[in-house]
N, C-alpha and C positions, 0 to 999 in steps of 0.2 A: 797534824792535819794537812791534807793535800791542799794545794792551791787550786784556784778555779781552773787554771790552764791544765794542771795535771789531771783534774777530773775529766775535762773535755777530751784530752788526749786519750785517757783510758777508755771512755765509752765509745770514742770514735774507732779505736783500734781493736776493741774487744770483738771476738768472733761469735759472741752470743749476746743476747739482751742483757744489759747491765742495769740492775736496780740498786736500791740503797744497800741491800745485803751484799751484793757482789762488789760494790765500790768499797764498803767497809772492810770486806775480807781482803781485797787487793792491797789496801793500804794499812792493814793490820790494826784497825780501829776497834775499840771496845768501850762499854760503859758510857761515861759521859761524852766520850768522843763521838759516839754514834748519835747522840742527841744534837751535838754541835754540827755533825754532818747533815742531819735532817734540816737544820736551820739554814745551813750554807746552801743546800740544794734548793730550798725554797727561795732564797735570795737570788740564786742564779736563774731560776725560772722567772722571777719577777723582773730581772734585768734583761731577759730575752736571750740568755746564753744557752739554756737547755730547755727541752720540752719533755713531757712524759708520754709514753706510748701505753696502749692497753697492757695491763699486768704490772703497772707501776715501774716499768723499765724507762731509763732515760736515754735521750739522744740529743745531739747537738742541734740547737735551733736552726731551722732552715735545712736540716738533713732529714733523712727518712729512717724510721726505726729499723733495726736489724730484721725483725720479724713483725709483719703488720698486715692489716686487711687492705686490699686494693680493690678498686672497681674498674672494670674494663670500659674504656671510653671509645676505643676505635679498634676494629678488627677487619682488616682488609687483606685477604689471602693469608700469607705467612707472617704478616706484620701485625702484631697486637700491642696496643698501648694501654696503660692503666695509670690511675692516679690514686693517692692515698684516700681511703674513705673518710678518714678523720684528719683534718689539717687546720691547725689553729695558730700557725706562725704568722703573727700580724705583719702585714705589709709585704710578705714574701710570697711570690706567685707559687701556686701549687705545682710541684714537679710532675713530669710525665716519665713513667718508667717503661722501658721496652721489656715485654714479657717473653721469656724463653719458654714457649708453649710446649707442654708435654704432648707426645703423640700416643695413640692407642685409644681404646674405648673410653669415652667420657672426657677425653683430653681437649676437644675443641672448645674454644672460648668465644663467646659472643658479647656484643655490647650490653652492658648492664650486669654481666656476671660478676660475682664477688669471689675473691680468692684469698686464702692465707698464703703469704709468700715470704720467702727469705730474700732480702735485698742486698745489693752491693753497689758501691759507687765505682763507675768505670769511666775514666777520663773526666769529661765535663758532664756526664749523664749518669743514669741509674739503670741497673738491670734487675729484674725480678724473676725469681725461680719459684714457680707455683709449688706449694706443698699440699694444698687441699682446696677443693672447690666448695664454696659455702652456699648457703641458701640464696636464692635469686635476689638480685637488687636491680635498681633502675638507674638510668642516666637522664637527668633533667636537662632539657634544651629549650630554646626559644624557637618559635616557628609561627607560620601563618596557615590557617586552615584553608584548604582548597577542595573543591568538589569537582569530580569528573567521573562520568559513567555511573552516576548514582552512588558513588562511594566518596568518603572523605579521606583526604591525605594531608600530611603535615609537610609543608615546604619549609626547609631550614633557612636560616638567615645568611648562611655562608655561600659565597659565590661558587665554591668548589663542591658543594653538596652534590652527591651522585645518586642519592636515593631519596624518595619521598615515601616514608612508611605509611601504611594504612592506619587510620585512627580507629582503635578498637573500642575506646570509651570517650565519647565527646563531652560528657558532663555539661551540657548546655551550650557548648561552643557552636557558632555558626560560621559558614564560609566567609572568609575575609577577616576573621578575628585573629589578633595577635595573642598567642597563648604560651603558657609553660606546659611542657609535656614530659612524661617519663618514657624513655625509649627502652625497649627490651627485645631480645631475639637477635637473629643473625641472618644475613643474606635476604632471601625473599620472604623469610619468616620474621621480619622486623616489624614491630608494632609500636604505636604511640598511644599513650593514655593521657588525655588532657587533665591537668591538675589545677590550672589557674588561668582565667581569662583576663587579659591585660588591656583589651580594647582595640581601637582602630589604629593599625600600624601607619596609616597615611595621614593621621591627624597632625596638625601643626605641632612641632616640638617633640614628636614621637621618635624621630630618628636618633636624637642624642640619648633618649632614654633607652633605646635598644642597645646602643653602644655601652652605656653605663652598666646595663644588666649583663650583657654578653661578656664584657671584660672584667666584671666583678670589681668595679671602681667604687670605693666607699663614698657615698654622697649624702649621708645623714650624720650630723654631730649629735652626741648624747647630750641629755639635759645637764649632766654633771659637767661636761666639758664646756658647754655654752655658758654655764654659770661661772666657771673659772675664767673664761674669756671676758665676760662682763666685768669681773672683779679686777683683772689686771689692766683692763682698758681704762679704768678710773684712776690709776696711780699717777702721781705727778711726774713730770719729765725728769726729775732728778737734778741735783745740784752739780755744779762744776762743768756744765756743758758750754762749749764755745758758742757765743752768740753770733749767728750769721743772718739774723732776721733783717738787717739793713741792706743785704746784698740782693740784687734783683735776679734771684735764681728762678729758672723756669723748668717745667716738665713738659716734654714734647712726646706725645703718645698717639696711638691710633684714636680716631674720633670715637670709637665704641669701647675704649679701654674701660675695664671694670675696676682696675687698681692702678696705682701710680707709685712705683717704688724707686724711681730714679729721677733726678733733676740736675741741671747743669748751669754753670756760670763760667765766664771767661773775661779776662781783661788784659791789656798789654802789660808786660812786666817792666817796671821802671828800674830794675837792677841792671847796672851797666855790664855786669858779668854775664847777663843773659840778653845781650842786645838783639832786638827784633823778636824776642821770645814772648812767652805768654804765661800768665798764672791762670789755672783752671781749677774748679772744684766740681767733683761729681758727688752729689749728696744722695745717699741711699737710706731708705726707710730703716730705722733702727729696730728691727724685729727682735733681735737677741735681747733687748731690754725688756720686752714683754713676754717672750717665750723662753723660759729658763730650762736648762738641761734637766731631764728627768721628770718634768711636769706632765700633766695630762695633755696639755697642748703640744708639748714636744713629742710625746709618744704618738699622738695622732698625726702630727705633721710628718714624722718619720714613716709612719705606716702608709701615708698617701704619697709621699715622695715629691710631689709637685701638684700644682693646679692643672686641671684639664679644661681646655677651652674649646667650646663648640659654637657654631654660628648663633645659637639661640640661648646659650647659658654658659656659665662657668661652674665647674665643680672645684671649689677652692681648697687649697691646702690648709688654710686657717679660717676660722669662723669669720663671717662678714663684719662683725663689729671691729675686728682687727684688719682683715684684708682690704675691706672697702672703705673703712672709716679711720680708726685711730692710727694705724700704721701707714695709711695712704697719704702721700704728700699732696696737699691741696692748697689752692690759691687763697692767700689771706688768712691762713690758719697756722698757728704755731705747731710744729711737728718735731718729734725726735728723729735725728738722723745720724748716721755714721758717715762722716765726710772724708773723702779722699782729696787732699790738697796736692796739686802737681805743678811743677814748673816745667814748661815745655819750651824747647829751643826753637829757633827760627826754622830749623829743618825737621821739626816734629818729634825729636827725641825727648824722652822723659828724663829730665836731668836729676830731679829728686822728688820725693813725696813725703807726706806725713798723714797720719790718720787721727781724727779727733771725733769725740762724741759732741754733737752740736744740736742747736735748735734752729730751725729754718722757718721762714714764712714765704711761701712762693709768690712771686710777682704774677705768675700766670700758669694755668694748665692749658696747653694749646695743642691742637691736633696737628699732625704732620702736614696736612694740606694747607692749614691756616698759616703755619710757620713759613712754608714755602711761598705761599701767596704774599705774605707780608714782606719777605726778603725780595721777591720779584716785583714788588709794588703793584700787585694785581688785586682785584676784588676777591674777598674770601669766598670760597666755593659754597654752593647750596648743598646741604645734606639733609635728606629726609629719610624716614624709616629707621629701624633699628640697625645701627652700624653705618648708616649714611650711604651716600653714593647714588641715591635716587634722583630722578630728574625733578626740576622744580615744577610747580603747578603750571598749567598751560598759559595762564595769564601773567606768569612771572618772567623776569628777564633771564637771559641765558646764564648770567652770573649775578647772583643775588647776594649783596653784601649782608653779613650778619650785623645785628646790633653789636657794637664793639664791647666784648666782655671784659676788656682790660682797662685799668685806671686811666691810661693815656693812649690815644691812638698812635701817634708817631713815636711815642715812648717805647712801644713794644719793639719797633724796628731798631731803636737804639740799643735795646737789650740783646736782640738777636744778632746784630751785625758783628760784635766781637766774637760771638760763638762761631759764626761762619768764617771769620778771618783766622781764628785759632785753628779751626778745622782744616783750613787750607794747608797749614803747617803739618798737622797730623797726617793729612793726605799725602804729603811728600814722603813721610816715613813709611807709610803703607806702600806707596809705589816702589820705594827702594827695596823693601823686603819681598815684594811680589807674592802676596798670598794667592791662594787658588781663587780664580775669578770666574765663578759660575753664575750666569744670569738666568736663573730658572724662574719662570713666573709662578706666583702664588695665587691660587684661586680665592676669590672673595665672594661669599654668599651674603646677599643683602635681603633682609626679611622686613616685612611690615610689622605693625604693632601686634598683629594676631599670630605672628610666626609663619606667615605664608611667604613664599619665595618671590621676591621682586626681580632679582637678577643674579646671574652667575657670570663673573668676568675676572680676568687677571687683575691682581692688585698692582696699581701703578707704583713704580719704584722711583722715589724722589731723592733729591740731594738731602733733604731733611732726614730721611731714613738712614742714609749713609753717614751723615754727621753724628747722629746719636749712636750709631753702631761703633764708630771710631772712638768716641769718648768712652763708651762702655768697655771697649777692648783695652784702652789705655788704663782705666781704673782696675780692670781685672789683672792686667800684667803687674801693676803696682802692688796689688794685694798679694799676689803670689811671691813676688820678689821681697816684699817687706817681711813676710813670714819666713822665707828662706834665710834672710839676714838674721832673724831672731832665732834660727834653728828650731822653729816651731813646726808642728805638723801642718801639711797643706792638703786640702782636698783638690787635687788637680783636675782640670778638664783635659783629657788626654785624647789626642787623635794621632794614631800611629801611621807611618807610611804604608802605601798599598803593598800587598803581598806580590811575590813574583808571579804566582799563578794568574792573578788578575791582570797584571801588566802584560803578560804573554797573550791573554785573551783580547786585551785592548789592541795590542800590536796586530794580531790576526785580523781583527775587525777593521782597523784603519787601513790595513794593506789592501782590503777589497775596495777601498775608496781612493786608492793611490795616494795615501797620506803616509809619509815616513814617520816612524816612531822607533828610535834606537834604544835598545835596552842596555847597552854597554855603559851608558852614562849614569851619574848619580842622579836619581830621580828627585826632583824638587817640584813644588807647586808651579813654578814658572815653566817647567817642562810641559805641563798640561796646558798652561796659558798659551804657549806658542802654538800648540795644536789647535786650540779653540780659535785663536786669531787667524790661522791659516785657512780655516774653513768658514770664516764669518760670512762670506757671500754665497756659500753653497746651500743648496736646498736641504742638505742633510745636517746643517749646522746645529739645529736644536737637538737632533739625535746624538750627535757627537758629544754635546755637553752632557746629555743623559748617560751615555756610556762612560764618560769620564767620572761622573758622579758614582756610578755603580762600581767603578774600580776602587773607590776610596773605602777605607775601613770605617767601621762605626765608632763614633766618639763615645767615651765612657768616663766615669769618675773613679779616682783612685789616689792613694797616698804616694805611689811611686812614680816620679816624674818621667815621662817619655816624650815630652814636648807636644806641641800642637802643629802637626804637619800642614793642615789646610791654611792656617793663619801665619805660617812661617815664624812661629814663636817658640822659644826654648822653655819658657815657664808661663803657664796660663792657668788661672783659676776662675771660677764663677763667683762674683762678689756682688753683682748689681741687681739681683732679683730675689731677695730673701722672702718676699711675700709669697712668691709662687714656686720657689725651688729650695728644697731642703739643703742641697749642696752649698748654696750661698749662705744659708744660716750657719752651717758648720764653719765656713770661712770667717763670718762675722764674729763668732764666738772665739775663734783662735786669735783674731786680731785684737779683740777686746781684752783677752787674757794676756797676750804677748806684750801689748803696749800699756797694760794696767789702766784701762779706760773705765773701770767700774764694774758693776754687777752684770751677771749673765755670760761671763766668759767661760771658756772651757778649752783645755788642751787634751783631747782624747788620745788614747794609745794608738800605735800603728795598727794593731789588730782590730780595734774598734773602727778605725778609719777604713780599713780594708773591707770589713764586713758591711759598713754603711755604704761605701762606694759601690759594692756589688749590688746591694739592695736598690739604691736609688737609680742605678743604671737600668736595672730591670723594669722599675716602675716608670722610668722615662720612656722606655720602649713601649710599654703598655699604653701610656697616654698617647703616644704618637700613633699607634695602631688604631686606637679608639677615635681619635680626631680624624684620621684618614678615612676610616670606615664611614664615619658620619658625613664627611664631605662627599664621598662617593654616593651615598644615599640621597643627599640633597641634589646632587647633579643629576642622578637618574630620575628623581621626582620632577626636576625642572624640564628634563628632556622627554618625559612621558607624553607631554602634549604635542611632541614633534614626531611621534612614531609614524612611520610611513614616508617621511620627508627625506629628500636627498640632501646630505650635509657635507660640507668641506671637512675632510679628515686627514690624519697623518698616521702612518704605521709606526707604532711604538715598540713592537716586539714581534718576533717571528719564531714559531715553534713548529715541530713536526706535525702538529694537529691543526694548524691554521695560523692566522696572524691577529695581533691585537692592534686596535686603532683608537685614536682619541679625537674628539671633535675639536677643531681649531678654535682657540679663543675661549673655550668653555671647560674642556677637560672631560674626564670620565672615560676609562678604558673599556672597550667592548671587543668581543671576539667575532671574527669571521672564520667559521670552521672550514677546514679544507674540503669537507664534503659538499659545501655550498659553492665550490668553484667550478662546478660542471663535471663533465665526464673525463676530462683529461687527467692523467697522472701528473703529480707534482713532485719534483725532487727537492728535498730539504738540504740546502747548503748551509751548514751550521756556522762555518767560519765567516761567510759573507752575510749571514743573517738574512736569507731570502728563500723564497719558494720559486722554483722555475718549472714551467710547463714542459714536459718532454716532447710534445708534438709541436706546439706553437712557439715555445721559448718565452711565453708570457711570464713576467716576473712580478713578484710582490716582495719588496725589499724594505729593510729598516729605514725609516726617515722619509719614505716615499709619500708624497701628497696625492690624494685621490678623492673622488666623490663616492660616498657610500650611503645606502639607504638604511635608516635606523629601523630595524625590524622589531626590536623589543627593548623596553626599559623597565627594569624591576626596582622600584624604590626601596623595597624591603631588604633586598640583598645588595643593592647598589650596582647590580650587573647590567650591562648593555649587550645587545647582539646586533651586528650589522650584516647587511647583504650587499652584494654588488648591484649597482642600479640597472644593469642591462638584462635582468630577467633570470640570471643564474641563481642557483640556490633553491630550485624547485625540488631538489632531492632526487633527480633522475640519474645522477652519476653513480658509478659503482661504489657500493658501500655507503652511499648517502641516502638518508631517508628524510632530508629536509626537516620540516616542522611537523611531519606526520607522527602520530602517536598510536600506540597499540590501543585498540578499542577497549575501554574500560580500565586502561592502565594509568599509572601516575603521570603527572606532567613531566616533560623532559626538562632537566636542569639546563640553565644557560651555559654553564661551563662543563663540558664533558671531556675529561682528560683521556689520554691514550691515543695510539696511532690509528687513524682511519685507514680504510682499505685502499684509498686512491692516492697514496703518497709513498715515495721512496726516499730513504735517507741516504744522502751522498756518502759513499765510503763504507756503508754498512749493508749487510744482507737484509733483504726484505723479510 
């Protein structure tokens, strides 16, 4: 009998569809061996190793069948993209295949067309070779019904949507409705048929639902899975756990935290060998005790990859009975934990560590702001609304102390002070290794009880945030090194150094600002820190930090260690958030098995780790896109009441078609099209990231602060459009038609790509 790997290798390398018959023939199987092969293939399908295509042929899970039916989802000129019509690989995003379109009669393909195609993997992508055009199909998309000139159009939810197809069948939809629709046709003959009415896109809490639907994020647990969660939640904590209930361990989290998977404790070390040092414990929710490998809960968690956090809700990786209750570390309640015990030297180095399964009883769950106020001996800040941060009632004091939720008032400060003192040591080690120091503000959306927006503002960065971050980094390093010492598999969090191409681009940009950046040196995080420090007082400081961020590679998960460039660490894993990240759960299982800490452990193979790393990295990117899209929609909704006002803004991006700007202190990127800059021709200086008027020399450059009038804010797409406040933008310039629309035509999208007529690209022909 062939092994699982031999079967996967065969169906992957076969130049034709490989069914059970082809596999049996290839390995010379007959009689009872064929029956055994059938059972083996079923097991492999259950394990997520292979999937079946139409015709009972097999292919590797996450791959595309050799011959399959595809649906065209994008057709723009010579570029045509398709997706498999049938895709059941749980948790693996649907792949997009570039179609090598046939020319000649009947060869043109449009959105919604179905084709039978031969597929091949090319590099990191897929190519499809059409074999036969099939009966017409449709593409389902989300959109909002718009009316103009007596006709209904579908406005897509994407900022980059360039077409608003005519609605051919409304099926009861009214202007303003959020709908699902099937799109068919091509070019000017593209039509939309409404299939489902979803309601008011501007209603509170709709923006996160749009993101969930658009990004296909699983947000409903099956009854069977919920029953399993209820069952495992009732199991006792288990014997043999280290009792840490007498230690005053605390969890410091955002005020609006939905789950609490980490808590910390520190005290001076009385060991003379560690003079001036500290003993610290980072206690993490013991999720691996409840979510066992191969269980329904495990398969669903892997399918989701991570929890997704929106301003108004969380889509959890695990059911709430676990994520928000039994696994969540709470004040005064005994909870199962996986504890990382560390001895930290006076200069912040981790001298040694050990891991244990423990039971903890938290002394407090405390918000970052409350922890900081306690250490600073200030009144606790007032927080109203969902997520906090609202102003107190008019008749309240500026700082309204909370009723003290902790057993002892001054006692809390006595618990926190050693944490702060130990952090001072950890901070020394951080300063010594000089990780990348980017201080980029995070936007915070504050909602009222009904989901309406109270405010949008940058989230304040406190020492309490940095303290918890450094304790978590220390525990993550300890977890990675502990597994390495045991020669056990590690799911590393990997951040590779920037590519030379990106470094060259950064150098060219900094050169336009008269900031030196030498490429001959070994690039380390401190290299970028020096650039950031040299521009700290400059107007373009924020944009330099943004450009440094864009120079970095994207972090990912995998079993092959390549270090973490941004943190200046040689070995790094994610250990501290198993409630919301599958990567951390994998690390917990490896630690449990490697150190023989009881049930729930697992040491997966390198192949399994590699496949899991690729999957959860993709799902992490999906979650980030969904969260970013939703924030953009909330910001646009908040700014919708300010349309027509002149706002303080900063240019965040320059392209040949215009420049992007963001509202200072609030965020939200909006476009100023070059057609709205008047009659003058503008030259695009790509290296300097600026537009320069050929007659007046007027410049619009990256990082420039200026006043702009908010012309449009679309909460459905999250798009903004700005105008200059001096009356330009009427559309009177060459090639510009401002906001005018063709009579009876569809609405103009906010983002229209392509080079306008009144621009010249420096160094290139017009």
